[in-house]
N, C-alpha and C positions, 0 to 999 in steps of 0.2 A: 581952386584946386576941387576936386572931387573926393569925398571923405566920407568914410562910413562908420558906425558905431554900432557895435552888436552887444547886448548885456543880456543876462537873465533875471528875471524877478521872482520871488516867491514871499508873498505876503510882508512886503515893505516897499510898497510903490511909491511913498514918499520920497524914498532916495532916487528912484529911476527919474520920477519928476524933476528933482533938483539935479541930477546929473545932466539930462535932457536938455533944459534950460540952460544951463552953465554952458554947454558945448553950441549950443545955437548962438548964444550972446557972443561967444569966442568967435563964431564964424563972422559976425559981424554984417552979414548980408553978402560977403565977397565972396565965400564958398559955396558950394553945394554940397550939402550935407544930406545924408541919409541916416536913419536908425532903424535896426529892427529890434523891439522888446520881446524875448522870448518868455512868456509865463508859464512858470510850471504849477499850474493848477492851483493858482492862489484863492483865496475866499471872494466872494462877490464884492464885497466893498473896495477890496483892492484891484479888482479888475475893472471896477467903474471908475477908479481913479486913472488907471491905463488908458481908458476908452478917453476920458476928459482930455487927458495928454494928446492923445491921437486927434481929437477935434481941434485942439489949440496950435497942432502943427501939423496940420494935414497934407503937406505936401513933403514933409519930413519924416513923421512916426509911422512905422508899419508894425502893427501888433499882431504876434503870433500867439494864439492861445492853445499851451500844450493840453490834451486830455488826461494828461498823467504828469508827474514830476519824474522827466528823465533824469535830472542831475545838472550839475555843473558845466562840464566839457562838453557832454552829450546835448545839452541845452544850446551852448554855443554853437555846436555844429549846425543845429537846427537853424540856427540865425544865419550861419554861414551860407547854407544852402538857399535860404530864401534871398539873400542879398545878392548872391551869385546869379539866381534866377531871375529876380525882378530888376536888378541895376548891374548888369556884367560889366557896364562901363567904369565902375568905382572898383578900382585897384588897389586903395590903400584903406585899411580898416583897423581902425580901435576897438579890442575886443576884451571884455572882461567883465567885472562886476558893475552893479548898477549903483553901488555906494561909493561912486567917484564924484568929483568936482573939479571941473576944467578951467584952469585961470584965463583970464581976458587973453592972454596972448597964446594961447593953446594951439590954434590953427595957423596962426602965423609962425609959430615954430616948427610945427610939424611940415607946412610948406617950405621952410628954409632948409629942412633937413630930408626932403623925399629921396634924396641920394642913398640915404642909410637903407630904405627899404626896396632900393634897385641891388644894393651889395650886399645886404642881409636879409635871411628869409624872415627872422624873426626879430624885432628889437623890444628890449624892455626898458621904459622911460624911468626915470627919477619918480618915484613914488613915497609921498611924504604923507604921515599922519597927521591928523588934527592937533595933537600934541608936540608936532615937531619931528618927529623919528623917521628916518629915512629906511626903507624897505628893500631896497635895493642898493647894491649888487645882492640877490639872495644868497647863493653860494658861488663864489668866485672859482674855485678849481674843483673842491672834492669834499665829502663828508668824511671826518676822521673816522678811525676805527673805533675810538672810545665812544664817540656819539651814536655810532651804529649801535653799538651794545646798549645804551640808554634808550635806542628807539625801540629794541626789541623787549626791554623790561617795561616800557612805559605802557607797549601795546599788549602786555600779558595779562594785565590785571587793571580793571578801570580806578580801584581804591589806590593801587600803586600808583597808577598815572596820576592822580591827583597829589599825591606825596611828592613825587617827582616834579609835578609842575610847581608846587609850593616852594620845594627846596630850590628850584631855578631861579624862581621869582626873587628869593632871599638873597641868594649868591650871584645874581646878575651879573655884578662887575666883574666876577671872576670866570662864569661858566658861559655867558653871553658870545657869539660867533663875533669876530671882527669884521666880517667880510662888508657889512653896511657902511664901515666907516670909510670905504672905498668910494663912496656915491660921488664923489668929485672927480672920478675918474673914468674916461670912456674905455671901455675894454672888453673882449670876448669873456663870457662867463658861463659857468657850468647850467646854474639855473636862475632864471628869473622869476620875481614874485607872482605868483599867478592871479593876482587881481587886474591885471592889465598887461596885455601884449598890442605891440603893434606889427601888422602883418602887411605884405605888399607883393609886388608881381614875382619876386623871387619865391616866395612861398608857395604861390599858385603853380608855378613850374615844376613843382616836385610834388607837392600834396594837394588833395582836394579839401581836407579839413584836418583838425586835430584827432590825434591818436587819443582815443577817450576808452580805455579799459575799465574804468572806476565809476561810481556814482559821484562821488566828491572826494575831494583830498587827494594830495599825490601828485596833481597836476603838472607841477614845477619839474618834476623827475621825468613823467612820461612824455612831456614836451622834448627835454633836453635829449632824452634816448632817440625819440622821432628824427630830430635833428642829427644827431650822431652818426644815426645809421647812414645817414645819406653824407657824412663828412663835413657837418656843417655845426656851428654852435649859435646860441644864444647872444645876442651882442647888447650889451648894456651902454646906455648913452645919457649922460646927465642934460644934454641939449633940450631934451623933450621933457616936461615935468607936469605932474598933476597932485591932487590931495585925494588920498584914501580915508574916507570915514570908516576907520579899521572895525572890522567885524561885524560893521551894518548889516553886511549881506547873510550874516548867520544867526542873526539876533532872534529869527522865528524858531531855532532849532534849540531844544533843550542840550544842556552839556554832555549828559550820557550820550545822546543820540548821536552828537557831532563825533564824539569818542569812537563810536561805533563804526561810524563811516570811514573815520581814519584808520581804525583798525584793519577793516575789509583792504582799505586803499594799500596800508603797509603789506599784507599778505602778498598782494598783487607785485608789489615793489620786489620783495623778497624771492619773486622768480627770475627775478634780473640782477639783482643785486643781493649776493649771498650776506648771510651773517658771519658772525666770528665766535 
């Protein structure tokens, strides 16, 4: 099997090192692996760590150093273009965060389920955090009216957002969505968690790259709309699983800055999904 992995990196290169090493170990020398790491203008020590990784796996790792931080999906698109340019024979890609850990049987599972990537443009795997929580299926069918109203309040004011977040954590057993509880069931879903997707030949028959109207956040919705405009959906399948070191990829961003990115993404989201 020829399998590609594309991730973005921003001042947390140790996650990228762990992700690439776990993927290579999963390949067991049986599979041809190619990795494009897209660095979004990290500090010099972080870049040096990535350069050492490229030297460790010279036939696997391709390091793309952006001169500016272009964001998450735009950065992944840089990686898709690089992969397609240098390795057009690689038709199956794992795309997402750098804070992923691939289990020892990951490549075997992908190989056994390559048919999914022939049938579906985008496959969301079973993503499990370090404390055992399943992050997929992210949204099975739709977002409720009440939750849309809360989103508008959340993005109206930062202090209010902190209060809403605190209240949601306190009342989690009552307010948390139940979608992730369906993690045992393979099914079409509205949105898959943005930390990782698998794409294959069907994706590239319809698209060149991800639709990326925002710098950061909201990627789940924009990908679902990109697919739905062509009459397709994300497919969730627990047959492919991996670990997500949750929020590691955002560790270098302060809380308010992350919220501001999300607020801008929400404004873009409201152009397509009206509030109430």
